[in-house]
N, C-alpha and C positions, 0 to 999 in steps of 0.2 A: 504494500500500500504506500509506504513512504516513497518507493521508487517512482510510483505514478504521480504522486502529488508534487514532488519537487522537480522543477524544470532543469534540464541540462543546460548549463550556462554556455553562451556562445561568445567565444573570443574571435575577433576577425581572423580569417584564415591566414592572411599575410603575416599577422603578428604571431599566431600559433605556430606557423611553420618556421619562423625566423628565431624564435626564442624557446628555450626549454620550459616545461611546465613549472609554474611557480615563480618564474623570474620577474614577471611584472608585479606580482604581489610583494615579492622581496624588495624590489626597487622602490615601491611605494612606501613600504615600512621603513626602509633605510633613509629615504628622502625625508620623511616626517621626523625620524629620529635625528637626522642632521639639522633640520630646522629647529627642533626643540633644543638641541645642544648649542646651536648658535645663539638663540635667545637667552639661554641660561648663561652662556659665556659673556654676553653683552651686559647683563644686569642680574647677577646671581641672587641678590636679595629680593628682587621683584619677581623674576621668572623661574627661579630655581625649583620650587616645589611643583609648579605646573609642568615644567620640563621633565622632572623625575616621574610624575604621575603618567604623563604621556609616554615616556620611555618604557615604564613598567607595563602599561597596557599594550604597547606594541609588541613587547616580548610575549605577553599572554596571547595576543593575536597570532603570532608566529607559532607558538606551542599548540594552539587550537587547530591551526591549519595542518600541522604535522600529525596531530592525533586523528583528525578526520581522514587524512590521507592513509594513515595506518589502518583505520577501520575499513576503508574502501579496498585496500590491498588484500584484506582477508577474504575477499570474494563475496561479501554481503551485498544483497540487492539494495545498494545505497549509492546515490549520486551526489552526496554532499561534498565530496573531495574537491570538486571544481566549482562549487557555488560561489558566485560573485558576492563580495561584500559591498553593501550600499555605500559604505564609508571609504574603503580603500581600493575597491576593485576598479577595473577599467572596462571600457566598452559601454554599450547602451544600458543606461540605468545604473551603472556602477560608478563608484568614485565621486558621488554627489557630495558627500561630507568632506572629503579631502579637497575637492575643487572649491567648495564654499569656504573652507578654512583658509585656503591660499588667497582667495579674493578678499576675504575679511582681513587677513594679515596685511595685505597690500594697502587696504583702505585705512586700517587702524592698527598699526604695529604695536602701540602701547597697550592694546587690549589682549596681548598674548596670554596672560594668565587666565583670563576668562575664556578665551577661545580654545586654548589648549585643554582646559578642564572640560568644556563641552564636548570637544572631540574625543577626549579620553572616555567620557561616559558612553558616547556612541560606539566607539570601537570596543570598549569593554563589554557592552551589552551583546554585541554581535559575537564576540569571542566566547562568552559564557554560554550563549544560546547554541553555538556550534558544538561546544564541549558537552552540553547537556544532551543534544540530539545524538551525538556519537555514543554517549553512555547509555541512552535509552535503547539504541539499536543493539549495542553489545549485550545489554541486560535481556533484551527480547531473544537474542540468539542463545544465551545461556539458559533461559527459561525453556525454550523450544527443545534444546538438547536434554534438559532434565526431564521434560515431559515424555520424551521418546524412550528413556531408559526405565 
């Protein structure tokens, strides 16, 4: 059922053929991490905590992507390994949060603490949801195996 309800994400073919899987997400995570680091370097007393929060959430996002990919490699009928993140993903409908974050930073650089905190919340919710979905699928597989024996 999960397999039918979750759409298979579409990355433009030219991008998919040119780059290995996960490279675009890794690039987005690293770029946001570098931006957070630059703002923390510029004014650590004002931007430090927001940059640390964003950095930790980006690590959580990367871990959730790895966990979901590991679940998908187990051969489970699940297509969440390639799901676009509305915040960090690229392509149609993806990357909205990161794009808005970039535009807002250009317009209001002094608002980094507020903007980074908001982006941290969005990315964190997506990462936790991805981890929860992976755990649910693993639990359902364990339950099905227990029922068979």
